[in-house]
C-alpha positions in Angstrom: -38.9 -81.6 81.9 -41.1 -84.5 82.9 -38.2 -86.9 83.1 -36.2 -84.4 85.1 -39.0 -83.9 87.6 -39.2 -87.7 88.1 -35.4 -87.9 88.7 -35.6 -85.1 91.3 -38.2 -86.9 93.5 -35.8 -88.4 96.0 -32.7 -87.1 97.8 -30.7 -90.1 97.0 -31.4 -89.5 93.3 -30.4 -85.8 93.7 -27.0 -86.9 94.9 -26.6 -89.2 92.0 -27.7 -86.5 89.6 -25.0 -84.2 90.9 -22.4 -86.9 90.2 -23.9 -87.4 86.8 -23.7 -83.7 86.0 -20.0 -83.7 87.1 -19.4 -86.6 84.7 -21.1 -84.7 81.9 -18.7 -81.8 82.2 -15.7 -81.7 79.8 -12.8 -84.0 80.9 -10.5 -81.0 81.2 -12.6 -79.8 84.2 -13.5 -82.9 86.1 -10.4 -84.9 85.5 -8.4 -82.3 87.4 -10.5 -82.6 90.5 -9.0 -83.9 93.8 -10.6 -87.3 93.5 -9.5 -87.9 89.9 -5.9 -86.7 89.8 -3.6 -88.0 87.0 -2.7 -91.5 87.9 1.1 -91.1 88.5 0.4 -88.7 91.4 -2.0 -91.0 93.2 -1.1 -92.6 96.5 -1.0 -96.3 97.1 -4.2 -96.0 99.2 -6.1 -94.3 96.4 -9.1 -96.4 95.4 -8.2 -95.9 91.7 -4.8 -97.3 92.3 -6.3 -100.2 94.2 -8.4 -101.0 91.1 -5.3 -101.1 89.0 -3.5 -103.2 91.5 -6.5 -105.6 91.5 -6.4 -105.8 87.7 -2.7 -106.6 87.7 -3.1 -109.2 90.4 -5.9 -110.8 88.4 -3.7 -110.9 85.3 -0.9 -112.8 87.1 -3.1 -115.0 89.2 -2.1 -113.5 92.6 -5.2 -114.2 94.8 -3.7 -112.7 97.9 -2.8 -109.4 96.3 -6.2 -109.3 94.6 -7.9 -109.8 98.0 -5.8 -107.0 99.6 -6.6 -104.6 96.7 -10.3 -105.4 96.9 -10.4 -104.2 100.5 -9.4 -100.7 99.4 -12.0 -100.5 96.6 -15.2 -100.5 98.6 -17.7 -98.0 97.2 -15.7 -97.4 94.1 -17.7 -97.3 90.8 -15.4 -100.1 89.6 -16.0 -102.3 92.6 -18.1 -104.7 90.4 -15.0 -105.2 88.2 -12.9 -106.2 91.2 -15.6 -108.6 92.3 -15.7 -110.1 88.9 -11.9 -110.6 88.9 -12.1 -112.3 92.3 -14.8 -114.7 91.2 -13.3 -115.3 87.8 -9.8 -116.1 89.2 -11.0 -119.5 90.6 -14.4 -119.8 89.1 -14.2 -123.6 88.9 -14.1 -123.7 92.7 -17.0 -121.3 93.3 -20.3 -122.4 94.6 -23.5 -121.8 92.5 -24.7 -119.5 95.3 -21.6 -117.3 95.0 -21.9 -117.0 91.3 -25.7 -116.4 91.3 -25.3 -113.7 94.0 -23.0 -111.7 91.7 -25.3 -112.3 88.7 -28.3 -111.1 90.6 -26.5 -108.1 92.1 -25.2 -107.0 88.7 -28.2 -108.2 86.6 -28.2 -106.9 83.1 -24.6 -105.6 83.2 -21.7 -106.5 81.0 -20.0 -108.1 83.9 -23.0 -110.4 84.6 -23.0 -111.4 81.0 -19.2 -112.1 81.0 -19.4 -114.1 84.3 -22.5 -116.1 83.1 -20.6 -117.1 79.9 -17.5 -118.0 81.9 -19.5 -120.1 84.3 -21.4 -121.9 81.6 -18.0 -123.0 80.1 -17.0 -124.3 83.5 -20.3 -126.1 84.0 -20.0 -127.6 80.5 -16.5 -128.8 81.1 -17.7 -130.4 84.4 -20.8 -131.9 82.8 -23.0 -130.1 85.3 -25.9 -130.1 82.9 -28.8 -129.3 85.2 -27.1 -126.0 86.2 -26.0 -125.4 82.6 -29.5 -125.9 81.2 -31.0 -123.5 83.8 -28.5 -120.7 83.1 -27.8 -121.0 79.3 -31.1 -119.4 78.1 -30.1 -116.2 79.9 -27.1 -115.7 77.7 -27.4 -112.6 75.4 -26.3 -113.1 71.8 -24.1 -115.9 70.5 -21.0 -117.5 72.1 -19.6 -120.4 69.9 -18.1 -122.2 72.9 -21.3 -122.0 75.0 -23.1 -123.2 71.9 -20.7 -126.2 71.7 -21.3 -127.1 75.3 -25.0 -126.9 74.8 -24.8 -129.3 71.9 -22.6 -131.6 73.9 -25.1 -131.7 76.7 -27.9 -132.5 74.2 -25.8 -135.2 72.5 -25.1 -136.9 75.8 -28.8 -136.8 76.6 -29.4 -138.7 73.4 -30.5 -135.8 71.1 -29.3 -137.0 67.6 -30.0 -133.6 66.0 -27.1 -132.1 68.0 -24.6 -133.6 65.5 -26.4 -131.9 62.6 -26.3 -128.5 64.3 -22.6 -129.0 65.0 -21.7 -129.2 61.3 -21.8 -125.4 60.6 -19.2 -124.9 63.4 -17.2 -127.9 62.1 -17.2 -126.4 58.6 -16.1 -123.0 59.7 -12.4 -122.5 58.9 -11.2 -121.4 62.4 -10.0 -123.0 65.6 -12.8 -125.3 66.9 -14.2 -124.0 70.3 -13.0 -126.0 73.2 -16.5 -127.1 74.0 -16.9 -128.8 70.6 -13.8 -131.0 70.9 -15.4 -133.7 73.2 -18.4 -133.9 71.0 -16.3 -134.3 67.8 -14.2 -136.9 69.5 -17.3 -138.8 70.6 -18.8 -138.7 67.0 -15.5 -140.0 65.6 -14.9 -142.6 68.2 -18.5 -143.9 67.8 -18.2 -144.1 64.0 -20.9 -141.6 63.4 -18.3 -139.3 61.8 -15.4 -140.7 59.7 -12.9 -139.7 57.0 -15.5 -137.9 55.0 -16.1 -135.3 57.7 -12.4 -135.0 58.5 -11.4 -134.5 54.9 -14.2 -131.9 54.3 -12.8 -129.8 57.1 -9.2 -130.4 56.0 -10.0 -128.9 52.5 -11.5 -125.8 54.0 -8.6 -125.3 56.3 -6.1 -125.6 53.5 -8.1 -123.4 51.2 -8.1 -120.6 53.9 -4.4 -121.1 54.7 -5.1 -122.6 58.2 -2.2 -125.1 57.7 -1.3 -125.7 61.4 -4.9 -126.7 62.1 -5.0 -128.9 58.9 -1.8 -130.8 60.1 -3.4 -131.5 63.5 -6.7 -132.6 62.0 -5.3 -135.5 60.0 -4.3 -137.2 63.2 -8.0 -137.8 63.8 -8.2 -140.1 60.8 -8.2 -143.9 61.2 -4.6 -145.0 61.5 -4.5 -146.6 58.1 -5.9 -143.4 56.5 -3.3 -141.0 58.0 -0.9 -139.9 55.2 2.8 -139.9 55.7 3.9 -136.6 57.2 6.6 -136.2 54.6 3.9 -136.3 51.9 1.6 -134.1 53.9 4.4 -131.5 54.1 5.0 -131.6 50.4 1.3 -131.2 49.6 0.9 -128.3 52.0 4.0 -126.6 50.6 2.3 -126.5 47.1 5.1 -128.5 45.6 4.7 -128.7 41.8 7.0 -131.7 41.7 4.8 -133.5 44.2 1.7 -132.6 42.1 3.3 -134.2 39.0 4.2 -137.3 40.9 0.9 -137.6 42.8 -1.3 -137.2 39.7 -0.5 -140.8 38.7 -1.6 -142.3 42.0 -5.1 -141.2 43.0 -6.7 -144.5 43.8 -7.0 -144.0 47.6 -8.9 -141.2 49.3 -5.9 -139.9 51.2 -3.9 -139.6 47.9 -6.7 -137.7 46.2 -7.1 -135.3 49.2 -3.3 -134.6 49.3 -3.5 -133.9 45.6 -6.4 -131.5 46.1 -4.5 -129.8 48.9 -1.5 -129.4 46.6 -3.7 -127.8 43.9 -5.2 -125.4 46.4 -1.8 -124.4 47.6 -0.5 -123.8 44.1 -3.6 -121.8 43.3 -2.7 -119.2 46.0 0.5 -118.3 44.0 -0.4 -119.2 40.4 -4.1 -120.1 39.6 -3.2 -120.8 36.0 -0.7 -123.5 37.0 -3.2 -124.9 39.5 -5.9 -125.1 36.7 -3.4 -127.1 34.6 -3.1 -129.7 37.4 -6.9 -129.8 37.6 -7.4 -130.4 33.8 -10.1 -132.8 32.6 -8.3 -136.1 32.5 -7.1 -135.8 36.1 -10.1 -134.1 37.7 -12.5 -136.7 36.2 -11.0 -139.2 38.7 -12.9 -137.2 41.4 -16.6 -137.0 42.1 -18.4 -134.3 40.2 -19.1 -132.1 43.3 -15.4 -132.3 44.1 -14.5 -131.3 40.6 -16.7 -128.2 40.8 -15.6 -127.3 44.3 -11.9 -127.3 43.5 -12.5 -125.4 40.2 -14.5 -122.8 42.1 -11.6 -122.4 44.6 -9.1 -122.0 41.7 -11.5 -119.4 40.1 -11.8 -117.5 43.3 -8.0 -117.4 43.7 -7.7 -116.1 40.2 -10.4 -113.5 40.7 -8.5 -112.2 43.8 -5.5 -111.8 41.5 -7.7 -110.1 38.9 -7.0 -112.8 36.2 -9.5 -112.7 33.3 -9.5 -116.6 33.1 -11.4 -116.6 36.4 -14.7 -116.0 34.6 -14.3 -119.1 32.4 -13.3 -121.2 35.4 -16.3 -120.0 37.4 -18.6 -120.9 34.4 -17.1 -124.4 34.2 -17.6 -124.9 37.9 -21.2 -123.8 37.4 -21.6 -126.3 34.5 -20.2 -129.1 36.5 -22.4 -128.4 39.5 -25.7 -128.1 37.5 -28.5 -129.8 39.4 -26.5 -129.9 42.6 -27.1 -127.5 45.6 -24.9 -124.5 45.2 -21.2 -125.5 45.5 -20.0 -121.9 45.8 -20.3 -119.7 48.9 -21.5 -116.1 48.9 -17.9 -115.1 49.2 -17.1 -116.9 46.0 -20.2 -115.5 44.2 -19.0 -112.1 45.3 -15.6 -112.7 43.6 -17.3 -114.0 40.5 -19.2 -110.7 40.4 -16.1 -108.6 41.1 -14.0 -110.1 38.3 -17.0 -109.6 36.0 -17.1 -105.9 37.1 -13.5 -105.5 36.0 -14.5 -106.8 32.6 -17.7 -104.7 32.2 -19.5 -108.1 31.9 -22.8 -106.8 33.4 -24.8 -110.0 32.6 -22.3 -112.0 34.5 -22.5 -109.6 37.4 -26.3 -109.9 37.5 -26.1 -113.7 37.3 -23.6 -114.0 40.1 -25.6 -111.8 42.4 -28.8 -113.8 41.6 -27.0 -117.0 42.9 -26.2 -115.5 46.3 -28.2 -116.3 49.4 -30.8 -113.9 50.5 -28.4 -112.4 53.0 -25.8 -111.8 50.2 -28.3 -110.3 47.8 -29.6 -107.8 50.4 -26.2 -106.5 51.3 -26.0 -102.9 50.2 -22.9 -103.7 48.1 -24.8 -106.1 45.9 -28.0 -104.1 45.9 -26.1 -101.3 44.3 -24.2 -103.4 41.8 -27.3 -105.2 40.8 -28.9 -101.9 40.1 -25.8 -100.9 38.0 -26.0 -104.2 36.1 -29.7 -103.7 35.4 -29.1 -100.1 34.3 -26.2 -101.1 32.0 -28.4 -103.7 30.2 -31.6 -101.7 30.2 -33.3 -101.1 26.9 -36.8 -100.1 28.0 -38.2 -97.7 30.5 -39.5 -100.6 32.6 -35.9 -102.0 32.8 -34.5 -98.6 33.8 -37.3 -98.4 36.5 -36.2 -101.8 37.8 -32.6 -100.5 38.2 -33.9 -97.4 40.0 -35.9 -99.6 42.3 -32.7 -101.2 43.4 -30.9 -97.8 44.0 -33.9 -96.5 45.9 -33.6 -99.4 48.4 -30.4 -97.9 49.8 -30.2 -94.3 48.6 -31.3 -92.9 52.0 -28.5 -94.8 53.8 -25.4 -92.9 54.9 -22.6 -95.1 53.6 -20.5 -95.6 50.5 -23.0 -97.5 48.5 -26.0 -95.5 49.8 -24.3 -92.3 48.5 -23.5 -93.9 45.1 -27.1 -95.1 44.8 -28.4 -91.7 45.6 -26.2 -90.2 42.9 -27.5 -92.7 40.4 -31.0 -91.2 41.2 -29.7 -87.7 40.8 -29.7 -86.9 44.5 -27.2 -84.4 45.7 -25.4 -84.8 49.1 -27.9 -83.8 51.7 -27.2 -84.1 55.4 -30.1 -85.2 57.5 -31.8 -82.5 59.5 -29.9 -82.2 62.8 -31.9 -83.4 65.7 -32.2 -81.0 68.6 -29.2 -81.4 70.8 -29.6 -83.3 74.0 -30.7 -81.3 76.9 -28.8 -81.1 80.2 -31.5 -83.2 81.7 -31.1 -85.9 79.0 -27.3 -85.9 79.4 -27.7 -86.2 83.2 -30.2 -89.0 82.9 -27.8 -90.8 80.6 -24.8 -90.2 82.8 -26.4 -92.0 85.7 -26.4 -95.2 83.7 -24.2 -97.5 85.8 -22.5 -99.1 82.8 -21.6 -95.7 81.3 -20.3 -94.5 84.7 -18.1 -97.6 84.8 -16.9 -97.0 81.3 -16.0 -93.4 82.1 -14.0 -94.5 85.1 -12.2 -97.2 83.0 -11.4 -94.7 80.3 -10.0 -92.4 83.1 -7.7 -95.3 84.2 -6.6 -95.9 80.6 -8.3 -99.3 80.5 -9.6 -98.7 77.0 -10.5 -102.3 76.1 -12.6 -102.8 79.1 -14.0 -99.3 78.9 -15.1 -99.7 75.3 -16.8 -103.0 76.0 -18.7 -101.4 79.0 -19.7 -98.4 76.8 -21.0 -100.5 73.9 -22.9 -102.9 76.1 -24.6 -100.0 77.9 -25.9 -98.6 74.6 -28.1 -101.7 74.0 -31.8 -100.8 73.6 -31.2 -97.0 73.7 -33.4 -94.9 71.4 -32.0 -92.2 69.2 -32.4 -89.4 71.8 -30.6 -91.5 74.4 -27.8 -92.4 71.9 -27.3 -88.7 71.1 -27.1 -87.9 74.8 -24.6 -90.6 75.3 -22.6 -89.4 72.3 -22.6 -85.9 73.8 -21.5 -87.3 77.2 -18.5 -89.0 75.4 -17.8 -85.8 73.5 -17.8 -83.7 76.7 -15.2 -86.1 78.1 -13.1 -86.0 75.0 -13.6 -89.7 74.3 -13.9 -89.0 70.6 -14.1 -92.6 69.3 -17.1 -93.4 71.5 -18.8 -90.1 70.6 -18.5 -90.8 66.9 -19.4 -94.5 67.1 -22.4 -93.8 69.4 -23.8 -91.0 67.1 -23.3 -93.5 64.2 -25.9 -95.8 65.7 -28.9 -93.6 65.4 -31.6 -94.6 63.0 -34.1 -91.7 62.5 -32.6 -88.8 64.5 -29.1 -87.7 63.6 -26.4 -85.2 64.5 -23.6 -85.3 61.8 -21.6 -82.7 63.7 -21.0 -85.5 66.3 -21.0 -88.4 63.8 -18.3 -86.5 61.9 -16.4 -84.8 64.7 -13.2 -83.0 63.9 -11.0 -82.9 67.0 -7.6 -81.4 66.5 -9.0 -79.7 63.4 -6.6 -76.7 63.6 -3.6 -79.1 63.7 -4.9 -81.4 60.9 -6.1 -78.5 58.7 -2.8 -76.7 59.0 -0.9 -79.9 58.1 -3.3 -80.5 55.2 -2.7 -76.9 53.9 1.0 -77.3 54.2 0.9 -80.3 51.9 -1.8 -79.0 49.6 -4.2 -81.7 50.7 -8.0 -81.4 50.9 -8.9 -81.1 54.5 -12.0 -83.4 54.3 -9.7 -86.2 52.9 -7.3 -85.9 55.8 -10.2 -85.9 58.3 -11.8 -88.8 56.6 -8.6 -90.8 56.8 -8.0 -89.9 60.5 -11.6 -90.8 61.3 -11.1 -94.3 59.9 -7.5 -94.7 61.2 -7.9 -93.7 64.9 -11.2 -92.0 65.5 -9.1 -89.0 66.6 -7.6 -90.9 69.6 -4.1 -89.4 69.6 -2.6 -92.2 71.7 -4.2 -94.9 69.6 -1.9 -97.9 69.0 -2.8 -100.8 66.7 -2.1 -104.4 67.2 0.8 -104.2 64.7 2.3 -101.1 66.3 0.9 -98.2 64.3 0.5 -95.1 66.4 -1.2 -91.8 66.7 -4.0 -89.9 64.8 -2.8 -91.1 61.4 -1.6 -94.5 62.6 2.0 -94.5 61.4 4.2 -97.6 61.5 7.6 -97.0 63.1 9.5 -97.6 59.8 7.1 -95.3 57.9 7.4 -92.6 60.4 11.2 -92.8 60.5 11.4 -92.8 56.7 9.1 -89.8 56.4 10.9 -87.9 59.2 14.2 -88.4 57.3 12.6 -87.2 54.0 11.2 -84.1 55.7 14.4 -83.3 57.5 12.8 -83.4 60.9 15.7 -82.9 63.2 14.2 -83.6 66.6 12.2 -86.7 65.6 12.0 -89.7 67.9 9.4 -92.6 67.9 8.4 -91.5 71.4 6.9 -88.4 69.8 4.9 -90.1 67.1 1.7 -89.9 69.2 1.9 -86.1 69.5 -0.8 -84.6 67.3 1.3 -82.0 65.6 4.2 -84.5 64.9 1.9 -87.2 63.8 -0.2 -84.9 61.5 3.0 -83.5 59.9 4.4 -87.0 59.2 1.1 -88.5 58.1 0.1 -85.7 55.7 3.6 -85.7 54.2 3.3 -89.4 53.5 -0.2 -89.0 52.1 1.1 -86.3 49.8 3.9 -88.6 48.6 1.6 -91.5 47.8 -0.9 -89.1 46.1 1.8 -87.7 43.9 3.1 -91.1 43.1 -0.3 -92.5 42.2 -1.8 -90.1 39.7 -3.2 -87.8 42.4 -5.9 -90.4 42.9 -7.3 -90.4 46.4 -8.7 -93.9 45.9 -5.2 -95.2 45.1 -3.7 -93.1 47.9 -6.1 -94.5 50.5 -5.4 -98.1 49.3 -1.6 -97.3 49.5 -1.9 -95.8 52.9 -3.5 -99.0 54.2 -1.7 -101.7 52.2 1.3 -100.1 50.7 1.9 -98.2 47.3 3.2 -101.4 45.6 -0.1 -103.2 46.1 -2.2 -100.1 45.2 -0.4 -100.1 41.8 -0.6 -103.8 41.3 -4.4 -103.7 41.8 -4.9 -101.4 38.7 -6.1 -103.0 35.5 -4.4 -102.9 32.1 -7.1 -100.4 31.0 -8.8 -97.5 32.7 -11.1 -98.7 35.5 -14.0 -96.9 37.2 -12.9 -95.9 40.7 -15.8 -97.7 42.4 -14.9 -100.9 40.6 -11.3 -100.6 41.6 -12.3 -100.2 45.3 -14.8 -103.1 45.2 -12.2 -105.5 43.7 -9.4 -104.8 46.2 -8.4 -108.4 47.3 -7.9 -107.6 51.0 -11.1 -107.3 52.9 -9.7 -104.8 55.4 -8.3 -102.5 52.7 -11.4 -102.8 50.6 -13.6 -101.7 53.5 -11.0 -99.0 54.5 -10.9 -97.4 51.1 -14.7 -97.2 50.9 -15.0 -95.7 54.3 -12.3 -93.1 53.8 -13.9 -92.0 50.6 -17.4 -91.8 52.0 -16.0 -90.0 55.1 -14.5 -87.4 52.8 -17.8 -86.7 51.2 -19.6 -86.3 54.5 -16.9 -84.1 56.0 -17.1 -81.9 53.0 -20.8 -81.5 53.6 -20.4 -81.0 57.4 -17.6 -78.4 57.0 -19.3 -76.7 54.1 -16.0 -75.8 52.5 -16.3 -73.5 49.5 -17.5 -75.5 46.5 -16.2 -78.8 47.9 -19.6 -80.0 49.1 -20.8 -80.0 45.5 -18.4 -82.8 44.4 -20.1 -86.2 44.2 -18.6 -89.4 45.5 -18.4 -90.8 42.0 -16.4 -87.8 40.8 -14.0 -88.2 43.8 -13.6 -91.9 42.9 -12.9 -90.9 39.3 -11.2 -93.2 36.8 -8.1 -95.2 37.7 -5.6 -95.1 34.9 -4.4 -98.3 33.4 -1.0 -99.7 34.3 0.6 -98.6 31.1 -0.5 -95.0 31.5 1.5 -94.8 34.8 4.7 -96.6 33.6 6.6 -93.4 33.4 5.8 -92.2 36.9 8.7 -92.0 39.3 8.1 -94.6 42.1 8.8 -93.9 45.7 12.4 -94.7 46.7 11.1 -96.8 49.5 7.8 -98.5 50.3 8.0 -98.6 54.2 4.5 -100.0 54.6 4.1 -103.8 54.9 
């Protein structure tokens, strides 16, 4: 009550509190009020409509229309957004006074942070280094392009260390931030950087399939070093014929680099063939670090394809690089550990984890697997205790590997004690947060991208009580994804009834029962797919609660005999749940009834889920950890851990007693499933 009494001290705060209480009400109540009608019914003079018109004018660069819309927005909670759009539209022409007025007026807000970053990029491009150096320290977090301009300014001021700090960005296989380009050009033109640096980046780009960038990069080489574009095309196509021809002419650097590129490209499709082209007589024409690096790349490609030879190739790369700083990255050590897991080679798993950086070794994934490796090899009580020490590091954490670690220690699933729900005063105090108010208004106008950014920014620095109040505010307004994600952020105080919300439970439970599916599995999948946003649409076109692709939905509707199906109905909860659960049942039946395989199939397609099995039975957790696609690997783990926690939250009869490890089960070898009838179509990509 102390906080509430403080809030009530002034009349202006009382008015604000009344607004906050209104915002804290369920959306079904306040969204029907006269000032927040559904958008299609709004008049042109409505301030909400003016905000949308301002946004559209900003997007198309119509300054006059944006100015007219801004006049109708005065006093609106989203007025700062309109002001940002106006400044941003011609930021290069704005005076420092105009920009700093906005920054001061909106200090600490997402919009101030966005504008400051935008302005710093303009200042860097102009070379206005005094203003840049004054404003840059106020940036929150990391922005690669701002970092690039900062390095450029230092380099132009004679700071030689700037070039050293540029190297991590240069050796990151993605598009170089615009601010780095002038500095790179300066280093190359001055001779400080030459073919060595260019070919280093070229290799990384080829190895990560960034071929367009690799093609552009070779143009930065000295003219007499640039390879013929016909030969470059052959190398980047992974031509075996070119590899055979090129292996006899490796005297010049560009010839050797094109040969390496060819081997890397071949390795993506057939690591065994690539290893043949990197056999000892040929690779010995390269420096030893190069020999090890390429062999490590081949081994990684083989591990992603679950080829047993990967272990030997990793070992050979290790032998070649003895005495040299680690040639392999954490990602490559991870794949060395994964292929060893699939072979029950626990000593190799332990050795690979030991070679990771500190950041890699402390990731919960590798904390758990190191514990398993130690346990598998333990012969004394001290060695078993060392394994348990690893498990204990993460056993109290509420995620996939935290749960598995707890089970290794014999701990049953126990939800944390539910913190006392936020009081009306706490919710009201949270609701007056200007950023959250803007976020709610943006959600109301269906500007979800902007709304989510506002919401997440506003959570910075909140303690657990405030986070739970914000989660409840989102829940009251039926913004399910923010409610779940906000509750997920708490550290010591938890409310799993919000963290594992179940909106549309009747619809989803009914659809699950109709297909003999476990309700927690369906809820766990929906939580990962859409966070229960019924109108969610992915970047590739998947829609609805269960994120169905158009082709998948049409195929399932036809299989079900759904007469009135149309894609326009795919977002409707009942239609989407019916289609999604039917498809999930199909893939479960086709894949041994294994939820791990079904989750992998739901995300990446049944064909891939089958292909990722081993010739022999495989522990479910090892199958999940060795999925080649990062997105699918993370997806499967989260769906399975979601299932466990939904089982505990719902308290279904007997279900909560099942461990995560028992749910993961054992994945049958390929031969054991040869007689299964495959789906007639695999409509997923």
